[in-house]
C-alpha positions, 0 to 999 in steps of 0.5 A, a space after each residue: 407162512 412164518 416170519 422168518 429167513 427165506 433161507 431156512 436150513 430145513 429147506 436147503 435140502 431136497 424135499 422128501 428127504 429125511 435127516 436124522 437129528 439128535 434127541 432134544 431134552 424134554 420140554 414143558 408140556 407146551 413145547 415139543 420134545 423129541 421124539 414126541 411132537 409139540 402141540 401148543 394150542 392157542 385158546 380153546 379148541 372144540 371137540 364134537 360129539 362122537 369124535 372120540 369114536 368117529 374120525 373126521 376129515 380136516 383141512 389144516 391151514 397155514 396162517 400167514 400168507 394163506 388166511 391173512 395178508 403176509 406181514 413182517 410181523 403180526 404182533 397185535 390183532 390190528 396187524 391181522 388182516 384176512 385175505 378177501 374170501 377167507 371167511 367164505 372159504 372156511 364157511 364152505 369147508 365147515 359146512 362140508 363137514 371138515 374140521 378146521 385146524 390152523 397150523 403155523 410156524 411162529 418162530 417170532 416167539 423164539 426170536 423174542 419179537 412177540 410174547 405168548 400172551 400177544 400171540 394168543 391175543 392175535 389168535 383170539 381175535 382170529 377166532 372172534 372174527 370168524 365166529 362173527 360169521 358162524 365159522 368155528 376153528 377146531 384148533 389153532 396150533 403153532 410152533 414157537 421154536 427156532 433151531 439156532 436163535 433164542 434160548 432153550 427151550 424155544 431154541 430147539 430142533 423140534 418136530 413141530 416146525 414145518 416142514 416137519 409134520 408134528 403140528 399136523 400129526 399131533 392135532 390129528 391125534 388130539 382131535 381124532 382126525 383122519 389124515 388119509 381124508 384130510 388136506 393141507 393148504 399153505 403158501 410155502 414149500 415148507 407147508 406142502 412138505 409138512 402135509 406130504 410127510 403127514 400123509 395128507 393131500 396138499 394145495 399151494 395157494 398163490 397168495 403170500 409167498 405162493 406165487 414166488 415159491 411154486 417155481 422152487 418145487 413142484 406142488 401137485 396142485 396150485 390155486 389162486 387163493 384160499 377161496 379157490 382152495 376150498 372150492 377145489 377141495 369140495 369139488 374133489 370130495 
């Protein structure tokens, strides 16, 4: 879950209701113009042999509150503390053949709390920590925008800021992922709604804001944490 106001304007309306918005002027390659969603990759991504002709199933993973302990701001690698069981959970999913894609709102960029270089360093540290345990992320994609704060192009009403599905659908197109066989795991209503809009199955974890937010809507599946989520996904095939 991103570091942002709890009362997000996109969540002040019922879930599953689409609201048309005016087109935004084109942004640079690493930002999300409408109608084409934004895809900003933190660090290198992997593409396995045969991926261009064969689709893979994936698990799309929220970051803050799902993989790492939630803080007001994760600005340096030292601020990133993985939730116990995260490495084991991701290894289970990778061994089962799932691509692992982190999809995270990071409006701290628009609000000037963190630079692109600082955010990339955090994500490089996350990759390195996982790779020490032989877990490789397919990609890390994030939305740097905020609809009302900051300066253009980071102040934008984009299609990548969850609950919009742009991060998921863009990553799926980039990595040839089969959304109909994929999952989204997150700790917030906006994560679950983004997954629903993208057409993937969803799981809410009770870490982060999950225990608090589950009472605000009706998620189809709720588990304790990312390890339990991995076990549930594998059990359901």
